[in-house]
C-alpha positions as CSV (number, residue, x, y, z in Angstrom):
1,M,-47.6,66.0,7.5
2,K,-45.9,68.3,5.0
3,L,-42.5,67.6,6.7
4,E,-43.1,63.9,6.5
5,T,-43.9,64.1,2.8
6,D,-40.9,66.3,2.1
7,Q,-38.7,63.8,4.0
8,I,-40.1,60.8,2.0
9,Q,-39.6,62.7,-1.3
10,Q,-36.0,63.6,-0.3
11,A,-35.3,60.0,0.7
12,Q,-36.7,58.7,-2.6
13,R,-34.6,61.3,-4.6
14,S,-31.5,60.2,-2.6
15,E,-32.1,56.5,-3.4
16,T,-32.6,57.4,-7.1
17,V,-29.4,59.4,-7.1
18,K,-27.5,56.5,-5.4
19,A,-29.0,54.0,-7.9
20,L,-28.0,56.2,-10.9
21,A,-24.5,56.8,-9.5
22,S,-24.1,53.1,-9.0
23,K,-25.3,52.3,-12.5
24,E,-22.9,54.9,-14.0
25,S,-20.0,53.6,-11.9
26,E,-20.6,50.0,-13.2
27,K,-20.8,51.4,-16.8
28,L,-17.5,53.2,-16.4
29,K,-15.9,50.1,-14.8
30,S,-17.1,48.0,-17.7
31,D,-15.8,50.6,-20.3
32,N,-12.4,50.6,-18.5
33,D,-12.3,46.8,-18.5
34,H,-12.9,46.8,-22.3
35,Q,-10.1,49.4,-22.8
36,E,-7.7,47.4,-20.6
37,R,-8.5,44.2,-22.5
38,A,-8.0,46.0,-25.9
39,H,-4.7,47.5,-24.7
40,Q,-3.5,44.1,-23.6
41,E,-4.5,42.5,-26.9
42,L,-2.5,45.2,-28.7
43,D,0.5,44.6,-26.5
44,E,0.3,40.9,-27.2
45,S,0.0,41.4,-30.9
46,A,3.0,43.7,-30.9
47,I,5.1,41.2,-29.0
48,S,4.0,38.5,-31.4
49,Q,5.0,40.6,-34.4
50,D,8.4,41.3,-32.8
51,I,9.0,37.6,-32.3
52,E,8.0,36.9,-35.9
53,M,10.3,39.7,-37.2
54,D,13.2,38.3,-35.1
55,E,12.6,34.8,-36.5
56,I,12.5,36.1,-40.1
57,S,15.7,38.1,-39.7
58,K,17.7,35.1,-38.5
């Protein structure tokens, strides 16, 4: 009986760890997506400014 209880508790801990790891993974992916989007926006802004500067200097 003790062995069964230990196995159940171990399985529950394992599922909890998996759920937490999955949640953390999703959070990191979301953070990374935000960083990539911000970087892309900065690149687009820099390109836009370069184009404006070229037009002004003509």
